[in-house]
C-alpha positions as CSV (number, residue, x, y, z in Angstrom):
1,M,88.4,90.6,90.7
2,F,89.2,92.2,94.1
3,I,88.7,89.9,97.0
4,P,88.7,91.7,100.4
5,A,90.6,90.3,103.2
6,I,88.8,88.0,106.0
7,G,90.3,86.7,109.3
8,I,93.5,88.6,109.8
9,A,96.2,87.4,112.0
10,Q,96.7,89.7,115.0
11,S,100.2,91.2,114.6
12,E,102.0,94.3,113.4
13,T,102.2,92.7,109.9
14,Q,99.2,92.2,107.6
15,Y,99.1,88.8,106.0
16,K,97.4,87.3,103.0
17,S,93.7,86.6,103.7
18,V,90.5,86.8,101.8
19,F,88.4,87.7,104.8
20,P,87.2,91.4,105.3
21,R,88.7,93.4,108.0
22,Q,86.8,94.7,111.0
23,S,83.6,96.6,110.3
24,G,84.1,100.2,109.6
25,D,87.6,99.7,108.3
26,L,87.0,98.8,104.6
27,N,89.9,100.8,103.2
28,G,91.7,98.0,101.6
29,I,90.3,99.0,98.2
30,D,91.5,102.5,98.6
31,K,95.0,101.7,99.8
32,R,95.9,99.6,96.8
33,F,95.9,102.8,94.7
34,K,98.1,104.8,97.0
35,T,101.2,103.0,95.7
36,L,100.6,104.9,92.4
37,F,101.0,108.1,94.3
38,T,104.2,107.6,96.3
39,K,106.6,105.0,97.5
40,H,107.0,106.7,100.9
41,E,104.9,105.2,103.7
42,N,104.6,108.4,105.7
43,M,103.3,110.5,102.8
44,F,99.7,110.1,103.9
45,P,99.7,110.9,107.7
46,K,96.2,111.0,109.2
47,S,94.8,113.2,111.8
48,P,93.3,112.3,115.2
49,E,89.7,111.1,115.2
50,R,87.1,113.3,116.7
51,T,83.4,113.0,117.4
52,T,80.5,115.4,116.9
53,L,78.4,117.6,119.2
54,K,79.9,120.1,121.8
55,E,82.9,122.1,120.4
56,T,86.1,122.8,122.3
57,Q,89.5,124.1,121.1
58,E,92.6,122.0,121.4
59,N,96.1,122.3,120.0
60,F,97.4,119.4,117.9
61,I,100.7,119.0,116.1
62,L,100.0,118.2,112.5
63,L,102.4,117.4,109.6
64,D,103.0,120.6,107.6
65,S,105.5,119.5,104.9
66,V,108.1,116.9,104.0
67,Y,111.2,117.6,101.9
68,Y,113.2,114.9,100.2
69,Y,116.7,115.2,98.8
70,E,118.7,112.9,96.4
71,F,122.4,112.2,97.2
72,S,125.2,111.5,94.8
73,S,127.7,111.6,97.7
74,L,127.5,112.3,101.4
75,S,128.1,116.0,100.7
76,D,126.3,116.4,97.4
77,S,122.5,116.6,97.4
78,L,119.7,118.1,95.3
79,P,116.1,118.8,96.2
80,Y,113.9,115.9,95.0
81,I,110.3,115.9,96.2
82,K,108.3,118.2,98.4
83,S,104.9,117.5,100.0
84,N,102.6,120.0,101.6
85,F,99.5,119.2,103.7
86,V,96.3,121.2,104.4
87,Y,93.7,120.4,107.1
88,D,90.2,121.5,107.9
89,D,89.1,123.0,111.2
90,F,88.8,119.6,112.8
91,G,92.3,118.3,111.8
92,N,91.2,116.2,108.9
93,Q,93.7,116.2,106.1
94,T,91.9,117.6,103.1
95,L,94.8,118.2,100.7
96,H,98.2,116.7,100.1
97,T,100.2,118.2,97.2
98,R,103.4,116.7,95.9
99,Y,106.0,118.7,93.9
100,F,109.1,117.7,92.0
101,W,112.2,119.9,91.9
102,N,113.0,121.3,88.4
103,A,116.8,121.6,88.6
104,Q,117.0,123.4,85.2
105,N,114.5,126.2,86.2
106,Q,115.4,126.0,89.9
107,K,111.8,125.8,91.1
108,W,109.2,123.3,92.5
109,V,106.8,122.0,89.9
110,K,103.4,120.5,90.7
111,N,103.2,116.7,90.3
112,V,100.3,115.0,92.1
113,K,97.7,116.0,94.7
114,E,95.2,114.1,96.9
115,E,92.0,115.8,97.9
116,S,89.6,114.5,100.6
117,T,86.3,115.5,102.1
118,F,84.8,114.3,105.4
119,D,81.5,114.0,107.1
120,A,80.6,115.3,110.6
121,D,82.1,112.2,112.2
122,G,85.4,112.4,110.4
123,N,84.7,109.7,107.9
124,I,86.2,110.2,104.4
125,T,83.3,110.8,102.0
126,S,85.3,111.4,98.9
127,Q,88.9,111.2,97.8
128,G,90.7,111.8,94.5
129,I,94.2,111.8,93.2
130,Y,95.0,114.1,90.4
131,G,98.1,114.6,88.2
132,W,99.4,118.0,87.0
133,D,99.1,118.6,83.3
134,E,101.9,121.0,82.5
135,S,100.7,121.5,78.9
136,F,97.3,122.9,80.0
137,S,98.5,124.1,83.5
138,Q,95.6,122.2,85.2
139,W,94.9,119.2,87.3
140,S,93.7,116.0,85.6
141,G,92.2,113.0,87.2
142,I,94.8,110.5,86.1
143,F,94.6,108.2,89.1
144,Y,91.4,107.6,90.9
145,F,88.4,109.1,92.7
146,Y,85.9,107.5,95.0
147,E,82.9,108.4,97.1
148,A,81.8,106.6,100.3
149,T,78.7,106.6,102.6
150,Y,78.3,105.5,106.2
151,D,75.5,104.5,108.5
152,E,74.8,106.0,112.0
153,E,77.3,103.7,113.6
154,G,80.1,104.8,111.3
155,N,80.2,101.6,109.3
156,K,81.0,102.1,105.6
157,T,77.9,101.3,103.5
158,S,79.0,102.0,100.0
159,H,82.2,102.7,97.9
160,T,81.8,104.1,94.4
161,S,84.9,104.4,92.2
162,Y,85.3,106.6,89.2
163,S,87.8,106.7,86.3
164,W,88.9,109.8,84.4
165,D,87.6,110.4,80.9
166,N,90.1,112.5,79.0
167,N,87.5,113.2,76.3
168,V,85.2,115.2,78.6
169,D,87.8,116.0,81.3
170,Q,85.7,114.6,84.2
171,W,85.2,111.6,86.4
172,I,82.8,108.8,85.1
173,R,81.4,105.9,87.1
174,D,83.4,102.7,87.0
175,W,82.4,100.3,89.8
176,K,80.9,100.3,93.2
177,E,80.5,98.1,96.3
178,E,77.7,98.1,98.9
179,Y,78.2,96.8,102.4
180,A,75.8,95.4,105.0
181,Y,76.1,94.4,108.6
182,D,74.4,91.9,110.9
183,G,72.6,92.7,114.2
184,D,75.9,92.6,116.1
185,G,77.5,95.1,113.8
186,N,79.6,92.5,112.0
187,F,80.4,93.1,108.3
188,S,78.2,90.4,106.7
189,L,77.7,91.2,103.0
190,F,79.3,93.1,100.1
191,T,77.9,93.4,96.6
192,S,79.8,94.7,93.7
193,Y,78.5,96.4,90.6
194,F,80.0,97.7,87.3
195,W,78.8,100.7,85.4
196,Y,77.4,100.2,81.9
197,P,77.6,103.7,80.2
198,E,75.7,102.6,77.1
199,E,72.6,102.0,79.2
200,N,73.5,104.5,81.9
201,Q,72.9,102.0,84.8
202,W,74.6,99.7,87.2
203,Y,74.9,96.0,86.7
204,V,75.5,93.6,89.5
205,D,78.8,91.7,89.3
206,Y,79.6,89.6,92.4
207,K,78.9,89.4,96.1
208,G,80.4,87.9,99.2
209,E,78.6,86.6,102.3
210,I,80.5,86.4,105.6
211,A,79.6,84.1,108.5
212,Y,80.9,84.3,112.1
213,N,81.3,81.8,115.0
214,E,79.8,82.2,118.5
215,N,82.9,84.3,119.5
216,G,82.3,86.8,116.7
217,K,85.2,85.6,114.6
218,Q,84.9,85.6,110.9
219,T,84.9,82.0,109.7
220,I,83.5,81.7,106.1
221,L,83.3,84.0,103.1
222,L,81.3,82.7,100.1
223,G,81.9,84.5,96.9
224,Y,79.3,84.5,94.0
225,Y,79.1,85.9,90.6
226,W,75.9,86.9,88.9
227,N,74.9,84.7,86.0
228,Y,72.9,86.9,83.6
229,V,71.8,83.9,81.5
230,A,70.4,82.0,84.4
231,G,69.4,85.1,86.3
232,S,70.9,83.8,89.6
233,W,73.9,83.9,91.8
234,V,76.5,81.1,91.2
235,F,79.3,80.0,93.5
236,E,82.8,81.1,92.5
237,W,85.1,80.9,95.5
238,K,85.1,80.2,99.2
239,G,87.4,81.2,102.1
240,E,87.5,79.5,105.5
241,S,89.3,80.5,108.7
242,L,90.2,78.3,111.6
243,Y,91.2,79.6,115.1
244,D,93.2,78.2,118.0
245,A,92.2,78.1,121.6
246,N,93.4,81.7,122.1
247,G,91.2,83.0,119.3
248,N,94.1,83.5,116.9
249,V,93.7,82.6,113.2
250,S,95.5,79.3,112.7
251,A,94.6,78.8,109.0
252,N,92.9,80.3,106.1
253,A,91.9,78.1,103.2
254,Y,90.6,79.0,99.8
255,Y,88.5,77.0,97.3
256,N,87.1,77.3,93.8
257,W,83.7,76.0,92.8
258,D,83.6,73.2,90.3
259,A,80.2,73.7,88.7
260,G,80.4,70.4,86.7
261,D,80.8,68.2,89.7
262,E,79.2,70.7,92.1
263,V,82.1,70.4,94.6
264,W,84.6,72.8,96.1
265,I,88.2,72.3,94.8
266,E,91.2,73.2,97.0
267,D,93.1,76.2,95.8
268,S,95.5,77.6,98.4
269,K,95.8,78.0,102.1
270,S,97.9,79.8,104.8
271,E,98.9,78.5,108.2
272,Y,99.9,80.7,111.2
273,T,102.0,79.9,114.2
274,Y,102.2,82.2,117.3
275,D,104.5,82.7,120.3
276,G,103.3,82.9,123.9
277,S,102.5,86.6,123.5
278,G,100.1,86.1,120.6
279,N,102.6,87.4,117.9
280,V,102.6,85.6,114.6
281,I,106.0,84.0,114.3
282,R,105.5,81.9,111.1
283,V,103.2,82.0,108.1
284,I,103.3,79.2,105.5
285,D,101.5,79.5,102.2
286,Y,100.4,76.4,100.3
287,E,98.9,75.6,96.9
288,W,96.9,72.5,96.1
289,E,98.8,70.1,93.7
290,T,96.7,68.1,91.3
291,A,97.5,65.8,88.4
292,S,97.6,68.8,86.0
293,G,99.7,70.9,88.4
294,K,103.3,71.8,87.8
295,L,104.6,72.4,91.3
296,Q,106.0,68.9,91.8
297,P,108.1,66.6,89.6
298,E,106.1,63.7,88.1
299,S,107.6,61.3,90.6
300,K,106.0,63.2,93.5
301,A,102.6,62.5,94.9
302,I,99.6,64.6,93.7
303,N,96.4,65.8,95.2
304,Q,98.1,67.3,98.3
305,W,99.1,70.6,99.8
306,V,102.5,71.9,98.6
307,G,104.4,74.7,100.4
308,I,105.3,77.6,98.1
309,S,106.4,80.4,100.5
310,R,107.1,80.9,104.2
311,E,107.7,83.9,106.4
312,D,109.3,83.9,109.9
313,F,108.9,86.8,112.3
314,T,110.9,87.6,115.4
315,F,109.7,90.1,118.1
316,D,111.5,91.8,121.0
317,P,110.1,91.7,124.6
318,N,108.1,94.8,123.8
319,G,106.3,93.2,120.9
320,N,108.3,95.1,118.2
321,L,108.9,93.2,115.0
322,I,112.7,93.1,114.8
323,M,113.2,90.5,112.0
324,Q,111.2,89.2,109.1
325,V,112.6,86.4,106.8
326,A,110.9,85.2,103.6
327,Y,111.6,81.9,101.9
328,T,110.4,80.1,98.8
329,W,110.1,76.3,98.4
330,D,112.6,74.7,96.1
331,I,110.9,71.7,94.5
332,I,114.2,70.2,93.2
333,S,116.0,70.2,96.5
334,G,112.9,69.8,98.6
335,Q,113.8,72.6,101.0
336,W,113.2,76.2,101.9
337,I,115.5,78.7,100.1
338,G,116.0,82.2,101.5
339,D,114.4,85.1,99.5
340,T,114.4,88.3,101.5
341,K,115.1,89.4,105.0
342,S,114.6,92.6,107.0
343,E,116.0,93.6,110.4
344,S,114.7,96.5,112.5
345,E,115.7,98.4,115.6
346,F,113.5,100.5,117.9
347,D,114.1,103.3,120.5
348,A,112.7,103.2,124.0
349,N,109.4,104.7,122.8
350,G,108.8,102.0,120.3
351,N,109.7,104.1,117.3
352,E,111.4,102.2,114.4
353,T,114.9,103.8,114.0
354,L,116.5,101.3,111.6
355,I,115.4,98.9,108.9
356,I,118.0,96.9,106.9
357,G,116.9,94.8,104.0
358,Y,118.7,91.8,102.5
359,N,118.4,89.5,99.5
360,W,119.5,85.9,99.4
361,N,122.6,85.3,97.2
362,I,122.2,81.8,95.9
363,A,125.8,81.7,94.5
364,E,127.3,82.7,97.8
365,S,124.7,81.0,100.0
366,D,124.5,84.1,102.1
367,W,122.5,87.3,102.7
368,I,123.6,90.5,100.9
369,G,122.4,94.0,101.7
370,S,119.7,95.5,99.5
371,G,118.6,98.7,101.3
372,K,118.7,100.5,104.6
373,T,116.5,103.2,106.2
374,E,117.5,105.2,109.3
375,S,114.8,107.3,111.0
376,T,115.0,110.0,113.7
377,Y,112.2,111.4,115.9
378,N,111.6,114.7,117.6
379,D,110.8,115.2,121.3
380,D,107.1,114.8,120.7
381,G,107.7,111.3,119.2
382,F,106.9,112.4,115.6
383,A,109.2,111.4,112.7
384,A,111.9,114.1,112.2
385,S,113.9,112.7,109.3
386,Y,114.8,109.5,107.4
387,S,117.8,108.4,105.4
388,Y,117.6,105.8,102.7
389,Y,120.6,103.8,101.5
390,L,121.2,101.2,98.7
391,W,123.8,98.5,98.8
392,D,126.8,99.1,96.5
393,I,128.0,95.6,95.5
394,T,131.2,97.0,94.1
395,G,132.1,99.0,97.2
396,N,130.5,96.4,99.5
397,R,128.8,99.0,101.5
398,F,125.5,101.0,101.9
399,E,125.5,104.3,100.0
400,L,123.2,107.2,100.9
401,I,120.6,107.8,98.1
402,E,117.8,109.9,99.6
403,K,117.0,111.9,102.7
404,G,113.7,113.3,104.0
405,Y,112.8,115.9,106.6
406,Y,109.4,116.3,108.3
407,Y,108.1,119.7,109.5
408,Y,105.1,120.2,111.8
409,S,102.8,123.0,112.9
410,S,100.9,123.4,116.2
411,V,97.3,124.0,115.1
412,S,94.2,125.0,117.1
413,I,91.5,122.4,116.1
414,T,87.8,122.2,116.9
415,N,87.5,119.0,118.9
416,M,83.8,118.0,119.1
417,N,82.9,116.0,122.1
418,D,79.6,115.2,123.9
419,L,80.6,116.4,127.4
420,P,77.6,114.8,129.3
421,F,78.5,111.4,127.7
422,R,82.2,112.0,128.4
423,E,81.4,112.0,132.1
424,M,80.0,108.5,131.7
425,V,83.3,107.1,130.4
426,R,86.3,106.3,132.5
427,I,89.5,104.8,131.0
428,Y,92.4,103.6,133.2
429,P,95.3,103.0,133.6
430,N,96.7,105.5,131.3
431,P,99.5,105.0,130.4
432,A,98.8,101.3,130.2
433,R,101.0,98.3,129.5
434,E,99.0,95.1,129.3
435,V,95.3,95.8,129.9
436,L,93.0,98.8,129.4
437,I,90.0,99.1,131.6
438,L,87.0,101.0,130.3
439,E,84.2,101.8,132.7
440,L,80.9,102.8,131.2
441,T,78.2,104.2,133.6
442,D,75.5,104.1,130.9
443,N,72.6,101.8,130.2
444,H,73.5,101.3,126.5
445,M,76.1,99.2,124.9
446,A,78.8,101.1,123.0
447,V,81.3,100.4,120.3
448,G,85.0,101.4,120.6
449,R,87.6,101.8,117.9
450,I,91.3,102.2,118.6
451,Y,93.3,104.2,116.1
452,D,97.1,104.6,115.9
453,S,98.8,108.0,115.5
454,N,98.4,107.7,111.7
455,G,94.6,107.4,111.9
456,S,94.4,103.7,111.0
457,M,91.9,101.7,112.9
458,I,93.7,98.7,114.4
459,K,91.1,97.3,116.9
460,S,87.3,97.3,117.4
461,L,85.8,96.9,120.9
462,N,82.3,95.9,122.1
463,I,81.7,97.9,125.3
464,N,79.1,96.8,127.8
465,P,77.6,98.9,130.6
466,G,79.9,98.5,133.7
467,V,83.6,97.6,133.8
468,N,85.2,96.2,130.6
469,T,88.8,94.9,130.4
470,F,90.7,94.8,127.1
471,E,94.0,93.2,126.5
472,I,96.5,95.5,124.7
473,R,99.8,93.8,125.3
474,N,100.3,93.2,121.6
475,L,100.0,96.9,120.7
476,A,103.3,98.6,120.0
477,P,104.3,101.3,122.5
478,G,103.1,104.7,121.5
479,I,100.1,107.1,121.3
480,Y,96.6,105.8,120.3
481,Y,93.1,107.3,120.2
482,I,90.0,105.5,121.2
483,K,86.7,106.6,119.7
484,I,83.6,105.5,121.6
485,L,80.2,105.5,119.9
486,S,77.0,105.1,121.9
487,P,73.3,106.0,121.5
488,S,73.9,108.3,124.5
489,G,76.7,110.2,122.8
490,N,80.3,110.0,121.5
491,D,83.7,110.6,122.9
492,V,87.4,110.5,121.9
493,R,90.3,109.8,124.3
494,K,94.0,109.6,123.9
495,I,95.7,106.6,125.5
496,I,99.4,105.8,125.8
497,K,100.7,102.3,125.5
498,Q,103.9,101.6,127.3
């Protein structure tokens, strides 16, 4: 059963959590399928957000294609993968097609495609991933397809997933979730259903209820399953989040319901530690050890929290994550043992130029290389190329395995903005380093959403009439877009974080 994520630690890295993310950003379900499509993170670049109403024409640089090459030596390479991208008039990515190189026939062969549709506000209303069937020379829905609906505020209200039926060559219903929000716009309820084809109807499966504290922080998620015999909801699991004085998530704890004794039983928890800038520098995951547990030797105490994994994070002065080290708990020696490590370097614009991965070698009690990625960027700050290396144990060095090149096009896009409302919004300073001031000369409250250059929402803002100050020092340097939604109109602005 899928459990959405609840109080997420504020950092560049996403951590284990059962609490749902901010309202309007319920894409966790969708993203878990994308690993079936490709291993490359940048294969699904997103377009800038835009609002509806008055049309203007602006030029945007959009990703046109990506070419990947395999290397058997520094001078010997073969085409490997090609990806092409298509956009609508508003810059929304509607089609991504991936091809494999057929060396025998010396041509590109269709492999997988992703198709998306959008509503007038740029929200994805449907998305499907298809595989190419060479035998019948046609696309088949081998991966997934979903449809989504949204309310007037842009909050996602439903997500319906389909699976491909090879017998009839079409998508059939599989499961769906419906989402509800409280009066403050907080995501407060999700209900899941499964499709019963024999009766041609939906059956309720489980639900989650989310509670918030006075600061609008998500604190409790109660999960229920529907008992068809009793005809009622029954507790199944619970998630709780605690916060420190700065509003950062300090702990997430998870419990299972014991129906016999009618009590909550500890299951697992995560604890978070922060530096002075609010970056997460340590996450420790625990499991609850009982008499029947197997985490500890019999001589150890029971009914207590036992550490199972730990991650340490190091940031540079600009807030870039430059090192991440993962450990596992060794119950025999009673100490943390290294597992994996990654080190990163960034350029002056905050672009990640180097990632080196390591694995812990128990026999040598030392880190050994596993993989390395080098990235370059063009003058506009967009990815230009990347090189991927694997560690050669015999040669004791990194060997080039794969290289990719990104190509872009300057496209004239219809940018829809409500010009009268735009005059009511003032954002400064821009570029900004630590705080962003948003001045709203309107009588209505507004909602702001900050998106990164890939189109992912990273922060939600409550905007009051007058002057609003928002802290952005934890954002990585780069280009962002802020979408403002108000009963008086909508607007989109580009901001630069230094």
